[in-house]
C-alpha positions in Angstrom: 70.6 68.5 -158.7 73.4 69.6 -161.2 74.8 73.1 -161.6 77.4 74.8 -163.8 80.1 77.3 -162.6 79.9 80.3 -165.1 83.6 80.7 -165.2 84.8 77.2 -166.2 81.5 75.2 -166.8 82.5 72.4 -164.3 79.5 70.3 -163.8 78.8 69.9 -160.1 76.6 67.0 -159.0 75.3 65.6 -155.8 75.4 69.2 -154.3 74.6 70.2 -150.9 74.3 74.0 -150.5 75.2 75.8 -147.2 73.7 79.3 -147.1 74.7 82.2 -144.9 73.3 85.7 -144.7 75.9 88.4 -143.7 76.1 92.2 -144.1 72.6 91.9 -145.7 73.7 89.6 -148.5 73.5 86.0 -149.1 76.3 83.6 -149.6 76.4 80.1 -150.7 78.9 77.2 -150.9 78.6 73.9 -152.9 79.4 70.9 -150.8 79.2 67.2 -151.1 76.1 65.7 -149.8 76.7 63.8 -146.4 80.1 65.6 -145.8 78.8 68.8 -144.3 77.6 66.9 -141.1 80.8 65.0 -141.0 82.8 68.2 -141.1 80.7 69.6 -138.3 81.0 66.6 -135.9 84.9 66.7 -136.5 84.7 63.2 -138.4 85.9 64.9 -141.5 88.9 67.2 -141.2 90.0 67.5 -145.0 88.2 70.8 -146.4 88.7 69.4 -150.0 86.7 66.3 -149.2 83.7 68.6 -148.2 83.7 71.6 -150.8 83.0 70.8 -154.4 84.8 74.1 -155.1 86.2 76.9 -152.9 84.2 79.4 -154.9 81.7 81.4 -152.9 78.4 82.0 -154.6 75.3 84.2 -154.3 73.4 81.5 -155.8 74.9 78.0 -156.4 72.0 76.7 -158.4 72.2 79.6 -161.0 76.1 79.5 -160.8 76.2 83.3 -159.7 79.5 83.9 -158.0 79.8 86.4 -155.2 81.8 89.7 -155.8 85.1 90.0 -154.1 84.2 93.4 -152.7 81.0 91.9 -151.2 83.0 89.0 -149.5 85.5 91.4 -148.2 82.9 93.8 -146.9 80.8 91.0 -145.1 83.7 88.6 -143.9 86.6 91.2 -143.3 88.7 88.9 -145.5 89.1 87.9 -149.1 90.7 84.5 -148.2 88.2 82.1 -149.8 89.2 79.1 -147.9 88.6 81.0 -144.4 85.3 82.3 -145.8 84.2 78.8 -146.8 85.1 77.7 -143.2 82.9 80.3 -141.7 80.0 79.5 -143.9 80.4 75.7 -143.2 80.4 76.4 -139.4 77.5 78.8 -139.1 75.6 78.6 -142.4 72.3 76.7 -142.8 72.3 73.5 -144.9 69.7 73.5 -147.6 67.8 70.3 -147.6 64.3 69.1 -148.4 61.9 68.6 -145.7 62.3 64.9 -146.4 66.0 64.9 -146.4 66.0 66.9 -143.1 63.7 64.6 -141.4 65.8 61.7 -142.5 69.0 63.4 -141.3 67.5 64.1 -137.8 66.2 60.6 -137.4 69.8 59.3 -138.1 71.4 61.7 -135.8 68.9 60.7 -133.0 69.9 57.1 -133.4 73.7 58.1 -133.4 73.3 60.0 -130.2 71.3 57.2 -128.6 74.2 54.7 -129.7 76.9 57.1 -128.3 75.0 57.3 -124.9 74.5 53.4 -124.6 78.2 52.9 -125.5 79.4 55.2 -122.5 76.8 54.7 -119.8 75.6 52.2 -117.4 72.7 51.6 -115.0 74.6 52.2 -111.7 72.1 49.7 -109.9 72.7 46.8 -112.1 76.2 47.8 -113.3 75.1 47.0 -116.8 74.9 49.0 -120.0 71.7 50.0 -121.6 70.7 49.0 -125.0 70.2 51.6 -127.8 66.5 51.0 -128.2 66.0 51.6 -124.4 68.0 54.9 -124.6 66.0 56.0 -127.7 62.7 55.4 -125.8 64.1 57.5 -122.9 65.1 60.2 -125.1 61.5 60.2 -126.6 60.0 60.3 -123.1 62.0 63.6 -122.3 60.9 64.8 -125.7 64.7 65.4 -126.7 64.8 67.5 -129.8 68.0 66.8 -132.1 70.0 70.0 -133.1 71.1 69.6 -136.7 74.0 72.1 -136.4 75.5 70.4 -133.1 77.6 67.4 -133.2 76.2 64.1 -132.1 79.0 63.8 -129.4 78.0 67.2 -128.0 74.4 66.3 -127.9 75.2 62.8 -126.3 76.6 64.8 -123.3 73.5 66.9 -123.1 71.3 63.8 -123.2 73.2 62.0 -120.5 72.7 65.1 -118.1 68.9 65.3 -119.0 68.2 61.6 -118.7 69.7 61.5 -115.2 66.5 63.2 -114.1 64.3 60.4 -115.5 66.4 57.1 -115.3 69.2 55.6 -113.5 72.3 56.4 -115.7 75.8 57.2 -115.1 78.6 57.9 -117.4 81.3 55.3 -116.4 83.8 52.7 -117.4 83.2 49.2 -116.3 86.1 47.6 -114.3 86.1 43.8 -115.3 88.1 40.8 -114.4 88.4 38.0 -116.7 90.2 34.6 -116.4 90.9 32.6 -119.5 92.5 29.1 -119.9 96.3 29.4 -120.9 95.7 27.8 -124.4 93.3 30.5 -125.4 95.1 33.4 -123.4 97.4 34.8 -125.9 95.2 34.5 -128.8 92.2 35.9 -127.1 94.2 38.8 -125.6 95.1 40.0 -129.1 91.3 40.0 -130.0 90.2 41.6 -126.8 92.9 44.5 -127.0 90.8 46.9 -129.2 87.8 46.6 -126.8 89.8 47.6 -123.6 90.6 51.0 -122.5 93.1 50.4 -119.8 94.6 47.4 -118.4 95.1 47.7 -114.7 96.5 44.4 -113.7 97.6 41.3 -115.7 98.9 37.8 -114.5 99.8 34.8 -117.0 100.6 31.6 -115.2 98.7 28.6 -115.9 95.8 31.0 -116.9 95.5 34.5 -118.0 94.0 36.9 -115.4 93.3 40.5 -116.3 91.7 43.4 -114.6 90.7 46.2 -117.0 88.5 49.2 -117.6 86.3 49.2 -120.8 83.5 51.5 -122.2 80.1 49.9 -121.4 79.2 49.6 -125.0 82.0 46.9 -125.4 80.8 44.7 -122.7 78.4 42.5 -124.7 81.2 41.9 -127.4 83.7 40.9 -124.8 81.3 38.6 -123.0 80.3 37.0 -126.3 84.0 36.6 -127.4 84.9 35.0 -124.0 82.1 32.5 -124.1 82.3 31.6 -127.8 86.2 31.3 -128.0 86.6 29.4 -124.5 83.4 27.3 -125.1 82.3 28.4 -121.6 85.6 27.8 -119.9 86.6 31.6 -119.4 85.2 33.6 -116.8 84.1 37.3 -116.8 83.2 39.3 -113.8 82.1 43.1 -113.4 84.1 44.3 -110.3 82.8 47.9 -110.2 82.2 51.1 -112.0 84.8 53.9 -112.4 83.0 57.3 -112.9 84.1 59.5 -115.7 84.8 62.9 -114.4 81.8 65.3 -114.9 84.3 67.9 -116.0 85.5 65.8 -119.0 83.3 67.3 -121.6 84.9 65.1 -124.5 83.6 61.8 -125.8 86.3 59.9 -127.5 
């Protein structure tokens, strides 16, 4: 889809249109594809990376620009940046049925991935696989909401899954013991995978107790096994609940 703006004839390509009806009139903005959902999820914070132009249209494909009076009347301001933000937040992304289905399927996978990364089976103290979470989401007939972020929906999914499977949002408390010759080198590789170090002792070997997100467990296990050729040990000590009131997923 390519369009021209009537004022300066700039050719806009790869356009995603977000439409909003307000005050009985239709308003549209021209965005870059794939950027609208990034903005809504909080992954993209630079408005210039989302908008192709901060012009507000009545019809993007025809290049019909909205009148200033209509904008002021509908939005209570003539600040185009502020109006664009409102349309981005509350407007409807115009996509084909095929695109919408593909987008929802990707969001479904992303939500399942977040849940698998943050949760464990409290009986086995082990993380779930993404495919198992996807199956559980299908079993409860979870319906993805295109206008809500995947992180917000992951929190909803965790609450709903508790009624059908053993699942708990928690950090895993691990103890690993590494040979001295591998300790320093491995510690640097493990750092990005660790949330909090609770205790660390380095003598003839490195012993560390730490908290991790469940989704990092397999990477840590594999790293220790491969790098120490089986001489390092990894033990799950306990689970540390993430407070229910904590409504953020980092």
